C-alpha positions as semicolon CSV with decimal commas, in nm:
position;residue;x (nm);y (nm);z (nm)
1;W;-6,295;12,422;2,145
2;F;-6,338;12,039;2,124
3;G;-6,644;12,052;2,340
4;E;-6,811;12,345;2,165
5;H;-6,797;12,147;1,793
6;F;-6,834;11,791;1,962
7;P;-7,098;11,822;2,228
8;N;-7,184;11,462;2,218
9;I;-6,837;11,351;2,281
10;N;-6,755;11,292;2,666
11;N;-6,358;11,281;2,753
12;G;-6,291;11,162;2,421
13;W;-6,544;10,850;2,450
14;I;-6,879;10,814;2,267
15;E;-7,159;10,763;2,508
16;W;-7,383;10,484;2,368
17;D;-7,693;10,581;2,525
18;V;-7,724;10,905;2,351
19;P;-7,893;10,894;1,992
20;L;-7,736;11,025;1,728
21;G;-7,973;11,027;1,479
22;G;-7,870;10,691;1,318
23;E;-7,783;10,338;1,390
24;V;-7,521;10,211;1,596
25;D;-7,332;10,068;1,293
26;E;-7,360;10,390;1,094
27;L;-7,098;10,625;1,036
28;M;-7,113;10,916;1,254
29;V;-7,139;11,244;1,035
30;D;-7,155;11,582;1,170
31;P;-7,348;11,814;0,979
32;E;-7,162;12,127;1,107
33;V;-6,819;12,035;1,010
34;N;-6,725;12,112;0,655
35;E;-6,409;11,916;0,555
36;E;-6,313;12,142;0,254
37;V;-6,286;12,466;0,511
38;M;-6,106;12,288;0,773
39;D;-5,763;12,337;0,799
40;D;-5,540;12,006;0,813
41;D;-5,232;12,195;0,999
42;N;-5,460;12,307;1,274
43;L;-5,584;11,985;1,323
44;D;-5,258;11,803;1,328
45;V;-5,143;12,054;1,608
46;E;-5,454;12,003;1,788
47;D;-5,427;11,628;1,775
48;E;-5,078;11,678;1,905
49;W;-5,193;11,874;2,178
50;L;-5,467;11,632;2,277
51;M;-5,221;11,304;2,265
52;A;-4,938;11,466;2,440
53;P;-4,899;11,299;2,754
54;V;-4,935;11,494;3,076
55;T;-4,614;11,438;3,279
56;P;-4,529;11,614;3,644
57;P;-4,228;11,833;3,703
58;R;-3,944;11,649;3,790
59;A;-3,813;11,702;4,123
60;T;-3,463;11,825;4,191
61;M;-3,236;11,827;4,483
62;T;-2,915;12,013;4,520
63;I;-2,640;11,839;4,696
64;P;-2,315;12,061;4,789
65;S;-2,027;11,950;4,642
66;T;-1,765;12,141;4,890
67;Y;-1,775;12,071;5,269
68;E;-1,553;12,235;5,542
69;V;-1,231;12,131;5,663
70;G;-1,323;12,132;6,036
71;G;-1,541;11,797;6,027
72;P;-1,807;11,617;5,843
73;S;-2,142;11,781;5,765
74;T;-2,419;11,726;5,992
75;A;-2,651;11,984;5,836
76;P;-2,962;11,868;5,644
77;I;-2,909;11,879;5,260
78;E;-3,018;12,193;5,082
79;G;-3,299;12,157;4,842
80;P;-3,689;12,146;4,810
81;S;-3,875;12,018;5,107
82;F;-4,129;11,809;4,874
83;P;-4,456;11,950;4,984
84;F;-4,629;11,719;4,748
85;S;-4,569;11,377;4,673
86;V;-4,415;11,312;4,353
87;P;-4,557;11,033;4,117
88;G;-4,310;10,726;4,078
89;L;-4,063;10,865;4,392
90;P;-4,208;10,644;4,679
91;V;-3,857;10,747;4,892
92;P;-3,917;10,969;5,160
93;P;-3,749;11,309;5,175
94;T;-3,571;11,202;5,511
95;V;-3,413;10,909;5,338
96;I;-3,251;11,132;5,046
97;E;-3,137;11,403;5,305
98;D;-2,982;11,111;5,500
99;L;-2,811;10,969;5,214
100;G;-2,682;11,333;5,102
101;T;-2,544;11,387;5,459
102;R;-2,352;11,061;5,429
103;L;-2,210;11,142;5,091
104;G;-2,082;11,457;5,249
105;N;-1,921;11,262;5,536
106;L;-1,763;11,018;5,281
107;E;-1,629;11,319;5,097
108;Y;-1,475;11,477;5,406
109;K;-1,288;11,147;5,517
110;H;-1,204;11,117;5,171
111;G;-1,011;11,445;5,179
112;V;-0,843;11,353;5,506
113;V;-0,699;11,055;5,392
114;T;-0,572;11,216;5,085
115;R;-0,406;11,510;5,319
116;K;-0,258;11,224;5,546
117;M;-0,116;11,045;5,235
118;E;0,020;11,367;5,123
119;E;0,175;11,436;5,449
120;V;0,317;11,085;5,456
121;S;0,461;11,131;5,106
122;D;0,633;11,469;5,205
123;A;0,814;11,304;5,497
124;V;0,943;11,039;5,292
125;V;1,040;11,286;5,027
126;A;1,211;11,499;5,334
127;N;1,380;11,182;5,445
128;R;1,509;11,096;5,125
129;I;1,627;11,465;5,054
130;T;1,805;11,440;5,402
131;I;1,990;11,102;5,300
132;G;2,094;11,255;4,990
133;E;2,250;11,553;5,171
134;I;2,413;11,341;5,416
135;H;2,600;11,091;5,182
136;P;2,784;11,383;5,022
137;R;2,865;11,555;5,357
138;V;2,994;11,229;5,492
139;A;3,208;11,168;5,195
140;T;3,329;11,540;5,205
141;V;3,418;11,517;5,581
142;G;3,594;11,185;5,533
143;E;3,809;11,374;5,267
144;Q;3,874;11,646;5,504
145;V;3,985;11,415;5,751
146;Q;4,212;11,250;5,527
147;V;4,389;11,586;5,442
148;V;4,442;11,684;5,801
149;E;4,567;11,349;5,873
150;A;4,807;11,366;5,613
151;Q;4,904;11,748;5,677
152;T;4,972;11,643;6,066
153;A;5,204;11,360;5,921
154;Q;5,396;11,599;5,742
155;V;5,416;11,853;6,010
156;V;5,530;11,584;6,270
157;S;5,800;11,490;6,009
158;R;5,913;11,839;5,978
159;L;5,937;11,894;6,353
160;E;6,156;11,557;6,385
161;E;6,369;11,726;6,111
162;I;6,396;12,067;6,284
163;E;6,452;11,904;6,630
164;M;6,760;11,720;6,458
165;R;6,895;12,024;6,322
166;V;6,871;12,193;6,632
167;Q;7,067;11,935;6,811
168;Q;7,338;11,972;6,541
169;V;7,362;12,343;6,572
170;E;7,379;12,325;6,965
171;S;7,664;12,048;6,930
172;R;7,862;12,293;6,696
173;V;7,803;12,604;6,924
174;D;7,941;12,385;7,223
175;T;8,257;12,264;6,987
176;Q;8,310;12,644;6,923
177;S;8,288;12,782;7,264
178;S;8,524;12,502;7,386
179;G;8,795;12,572;7,137
180;Q;8,799;12,927;7,182
181;M;9,047;12,884;7,478
182;A;9,321;12,718;7,284
183;M;9,291;12,947;6,949
184;Q;9,584;13,223;6,928
185;G;9,549;13,563;6,789
186;H;9,271;13,842;6,843
187;D;9,140;13,810;6,509
188;V;9,063;13,436;6,535
189;I;8,867;13,510;6,863
190;V;8,659;13,770;6,711
191;R;8,580;13,545;6,410
192;S;8,500;13,277;6,641
193;S;8,257;13,482;6,854
194;E;8,092;13,600;6,551
195;Q;8,004;13,268;6,441
196;V;7,888;13,165;6,774
197;Q;7,659;13,470;6,782
198;T;7,515;13,359;6,443
199;L;7,452;13,009;6,547
200;Q;7,288;13,115;6,859
201;T;7,068;13,320;6,659
202;A;6,985;13,068;6,417
203;L;6,908;12,845;6,680
204;H;6,655;13,050;6,826
205;E;6,481;13,104;6,533
206;T;6,468;12,743;6,440
207;K;6,352;12,703;6,810
208;L;6,073;12,950;6,753
209;Q;5,978;12,794;6,439
210;N;5,944;12,448;6,612
211;Q;5,718;12,631;6,877
212;Q;5,490;12,738;6,587
213;L;5,498;12,424;6,434
214;R;5,406;12,239;6,741
215;T;5,105;12,480;6,806
216;R;5,004;12,395;6,456
217;V;4,982;12,018;6,492
218;A;4,798;12,101;6,802
219;E;4,540;12,292;6,646
220;L;4,520;11,997;6,371
221;E;4,479;11,752;6,624
222;S;4,176;11,968;6,777
223;H;4,020;11,974;6,471
224;I;4,055;11,604;6,397
225;G;3,909;11,548;6,785
226;I;3,571;11,777;6,662
227;V;3,547;11,626;6,332
228;M;3,568;11,266;6,416
229;P;3,271;11,272;6,667
230;Y;3,042;11,511;6,413
231;M;3,123;11,198;6,162
232;L;3,011;10,907;6,384
233;W;2,711;11,122;6,464
234;M;2,619;11,159;6,077
235;E;2,670;10,787;6,010
236;E;2,433;10,689;6,289
237;R;2,175;10,943;6,163
238;L;2,232;10,790;5,825
239;T;2,184;10,430;5,942
240;V;1,849;10,564;6,128
241;L;1,705;10,714;5,825
242;E;1,801;10,422;5,595
243;K;1,603;10,213;5,818
244;R;1,287;10,409;5,808
245;L;1,253;10,402;5,418
246;P;1,164;10,086;5,237
247;G;1,436;10,104;4,974
248;P;1,776;10,232;4,934
249;P;1,839;10,611;4,918
250;P;1,880;10,731;4,590
251;G;2,247;10,828;4,561
252;L;2,296;10,437;4,608
253;Q;2,096;10,289;4,347
C-alpha cells in the first residue's frame, strides 16, 4: 500500500537523484493525496505498524525440575535444539545443556544431603526416646529391688521367729514326755498324751510353714540375682547413649 501511494519513496528515504517536479528546498506535495478524504485513524494505525520494531522470537529452554533418586542425571537437557542463531545470545547450545546437567546434579546432591540429615535427625531422636524410656525403667527396677529386699528381710525375720518357737515347742514336748512316768492316775496320763499329740501336730505345721518360707526366700533371692545384672546392663547402656548425644537427655534437664 505504501509503495503504491508513494512510488518515489524507497525504504522510507527519498532518493535525491529522482526529479520531483520542483526544487529540492520546496515542500513535496503529492497531488493524488486528498487530506480531507484521508482517515486520521487509519494513518495512526499504519504509522504504528510501520514504526513497530521487529524482534525475533525469544528462544525457550525447558529444564526438568525433578530427577531420579537413583543418581545424578547425565542425559542432555530437553528443549529446542537451536537450528538457527538467536541474535543477542552468543552462548552455544552445548554450554546451556552442560549447565542444565550440572544444575540437575546439584539438585540431586542436595536431595542426598537432605536425606542424610533426616536420617541423622531420626537416629538422634530415637536415641533420645530410648534414653527417655530407660531412665523410668531404671527407676522402676530400683524401686522393685528395694521392695524385694524389704520383703526378704521381713521373711528372714519371720523365719528366725518361727525357728525360736519351734525350739520352745520341742522343749515343752520333751518335758511332757519325761514327766509322764512320774504322774499318778490314768486320767492324767490321757490328758498328757493328748497335749503331747497336739504339740507334735503344731510342731509339724510350724516346720511345714518354715519350709515354705524358706522356699519363698530362695525364690526372692533368685529374682534379685536376675534383676541386678539387668539393672547393671541398663546403666551401662544408658551411659553409652548419653555419651553419643551432645546434650543431656530430656528427662534430666
